[in-house]
C-alpha angles and dihedrals in degrees: 000000000000126000092221090064096033090060094050109156096194119119132218088250112035114220106162117134134187125262097024116166091206106114096187120113117242090255091053088052088054089057093055093046090055101047092046093053126105089222090063094045091053089065088077088072098046126095120249099184110315122054112266112265139162093276114115090208106060112092125246127196087267097055091042090053091050089053093049088049090053095047091046091055092047092050090047091055093049095044095045089053090051094048089055102035106027106026094031097211102178091196090065101085120208091248091059091073092071091043095056091046091053092045093049092046089055094042091055090056091050104040095094099026093108097050119120121236122283100043126273090326087073088066090050092052092051092049093047093047094054093043089055098041110031094085092047099048117092136198120194089347096308128106114251089236088064093051106040122070118245091256092051090052095046091051085072099035089055098032114170134189089215089059091047089055091064090048093048097051096041099044121355103054100079108214104145106332145338093311094081115214089347093219127183118282092236089059093046090051090051095055092049095090094170112041096198139090125249090262092058098056110129113167092179095057095090089229113115093212092068095051094097139357122271104197140024122240086247090060099043093114093054090048091050092049092051093047092049094049094047097041092229094136097199094322130114117268105248090236090059089071090054093047090051092050091050089052092048093050092047098051098035092058098032093053090056093047094046092047089051093049091047091052095244091115121037126207091249090050091054093047091049094047092050092048090051089051093050100106133117130039103289098128095182090054092048092052095049095046094045094055094070093084090044090057090051090053089049090052090053091050090050089048092233114185091231108027094173092053090046091050096047095046094049092044090051090055090053092049090051090054090050092051093046090053091048094050090048090053090046092057095042094047093049097037097124094050092045092052095048093045099246100108109111106180140071116264095251093055113102093015133105088260095059096086092044091052091049092049094049092047092050093049092047092050095051097042103032114018094053094039121122096255091053095045091050091048092052094049090051092044092055092053093046098046095041090054093049092047091049092052102040097042090052089055099045095051090075098028116116092013135100088260118103121245120217118245090257092049091052089052090049091052090051088057092061114095112276089221091054091049090050091051089050091052092050098048096039094060113124091357124139120262090253093053092046089053090049091050091050090055088050087052087065095049089044090056095045094047089052091058124098120223092256095048094048091050093046094046091050091052093048097045094044092052097251093140117199119224 
């Protein structure tokens, strides 16, 4: 792969004119398109890990995305410097450093923009619902499994918010026309973390790119255009590794901090867990983990009002620096394999930060992800999303056909975003009956993924007759 092509600033729909006074680069224009979008703003009302509450501290999808954006840019700066000064790749021109930082900054803002409400469990509910219902649903007397192709079906069985992000920014977010935000191809390539279809998923392959799907059947043409322009040829864009590392660093450290602030993880719990994990010969890991108690002692000496909070927050900052350095080393050390498409692991794997990342993830899972607030959120989320899927799928099956909708189904269809319905109409023109049916099912997941936590909860209450006084 070549950086000149990988940093392609073309768009699906070209709009450049001559004599423009706009001095921004195309990637800087991407940034402004994203932060001004309603889709991005809606992330402030979507769960990251803990249910949304009145606390100003607990992270939402919006604050998490801002952190990933920041880490992505920092990693981009470090890695660009290494490509030029350590690796000495002459094809990486000095101006590319700013480009990859801008692309990664944008990609961090976008990486969760397609996620449904209620955290990652929302994706699980959607997958489970279609796995349970696809064989039972019928259209004109035939089961949907007899009508839809295997790839169409697996797009729902293996539904992913990451995949929805590509769909959202290239089609659903109506800016000027049916091309969505019409972002640069380099940015689109960066957010496609898994350059495969739902039929190519192979979690046992050992190759990270086959872990999940990266595009829906409906968006195959966009995917092909991006791959062709960037010259990635079925491989991950190198910046995808950096985006993934930024995401890992953000949530691994944030989950610990949020769990501590929510009272799910005490200071003594964290100290004990880290001491239990202190085995092996990873000196860098030992030094970072061992400094937590030192920071507590420093807080006491400073007479801080909350020495435990002071210690944890300052320790987290140090851990973040350690993981950023490790991810930078992971990219630099595997540069050749990343650029020729043969690297199969995440950047932190095989580095000094790998054990730290594993330890933090394990602690967060046991103390946060199975905590009472999370379990209650997931139980409620399943009821809400299952209800909405039941109602909307029933309505879309007959929508845009010669079959009559009931009065309630017509009202349900009117609740779906007018923009989303217009996009469906545009892309369903001249399509087969099977593909139109598939696109109507996507219309439901499009609508649900566009909902915030609060809106989904309120809509469920209203449609199920749970009137609010």
